[in-house]
N, C-alpha and C positions, 0 to 999 in steps of 0.2 A: 582360405576358408571361405570368405565370400563366394568367391568361386562354385566350391563344392555346393554348398547351401543352393546357389543359383540352378546348379545341374540337377541337384535331386528336384527344387522345388519344380523344374520343367519335367523331368522325367515324371512324377505324381502328376501332372497335370496332364501331361497325354495320356497317361494310364486311366486317370478319371474321365475324360472325354471320350476316349475309346471304349470305354467299357459301357457308357450307358447309351441307349439309342431313345435321344429325345422325341422324337416323331411317335414312340408308343404312348407316353403322357401328355403331348400336345395335342394330340389330335382329337377333337370333341365335335359330336354334331352338338349345336346350340338350339334352343327352344325358345321363344318370346311371346306373349299373349299380350296384346295390345286392346284397350278400349279407346275407340274413336268417335270425337264430338260430329254427329250430324246434325246437330240443331242452331239454331240463328243465335243463338245466347252461350256465354259459357256456363260450364258444368262446375261440379266440383265431384271426385271419387274419393272413396276410402275403401278400403279392403283389407283382410287379416297381414298381406304381405306388405303392405305400405304401413305399417304398425301405428295404424291409430290415426295417422296422417293423411289430411286432405290435400288432393293435388288438383290445381285447376287445370281445365282442358277449354282451350278455345276453341270457337266454332270452325270445323275442318281439322280440326290438330287432334291428335294422339296421345296415350300415355302409357307407357309400360306397365304391366301389372303384377308379372310373373315372369321369370325365366329361368334356365337352370342347362346345366350341359350334362350330355351322356357319351362317356368314352367310347371312341368307335370301335375302341378293341374288344371293349364289352359286346359288340354285337348289336348291341340297343338303337333304336331309333326312336326319338322323343314321340308322343302321341299326345292325343287330344285330353286323353284320359288323367294327363298329369296335373291338367288345371284342377282337377276336383282337390288337391291338396288345399286349395286358397278356399276356405270353409265361408266367407260372407263378403259381400261388395255389396256397396251402396251408392248412389248415384245421387246428387242434391242439386236443384236450383241453387243460384248466388243468394236468392235470399233465406236458404236454409231448410226448404220444402223438399221432402223425399220425393226422386221423380221414379226411380225403381230401389228394390232392395232386393235381395238374392242372398238367402241364408240355404245352405243347402239341406239341413234338416227338415224344415219347413216349407217348401217350395210346394205351389198349388201346382195339381196336374193340368192346368189349362193355361198357366200364366207364362210369358214370355221368357223361356229358361235359358240363363246364359249358360247354364252348363250341358245346353245341346249342341253339339257340333256343326249340326246342318245349319245353324245360325250363324256361322262365322265364316270370313272367307279367310284361305289357307293359301299359304305360298310357302315353297320350298326352291333354295338357292344353294348351288355348289359354291362353298366358300375356299378351295383349294385341295387338292388329292382327294380323299376319300371323305373329308367333311362337307357338311351339309347344315345350311341354316333353318328353321321351321319357324313362320310366322303364323299366329293368328290373330286376326282383327275382327271384334266384336264393334257394330255401328249403333251408338246410342241415338236414338229417334225420341223425339216429344209425345207422351202418351196421348 
């Protein structure tokens, strides 16, 4: 009886493994947006994706503010405009003073606009097969 159960389990395992193609659901393009501290002092950042928690960024260090994946099979490549899902970003000095604030609905036309792709550095790296990782980095400098 135990021997028959083992054979049935083995047969079912082979069927399940051979019937699914894991590459079709494992392959993803990854996209990440980082804020980098280019000042000489520690700063703090918060945004809607960080759920209101402040993250400290030491000089020359960076913090991830947003990331997600697109399935390769969907034929989509992550674009910079996906960052527009982040509706507000605040940068603070360690004493609590606001250095920068970006609220998507109230941006001034002449301000340093974090939602302007030309102000970001962009990299893409092949991470295996058809998969790529897209990275955007925004440098914070003191006003």
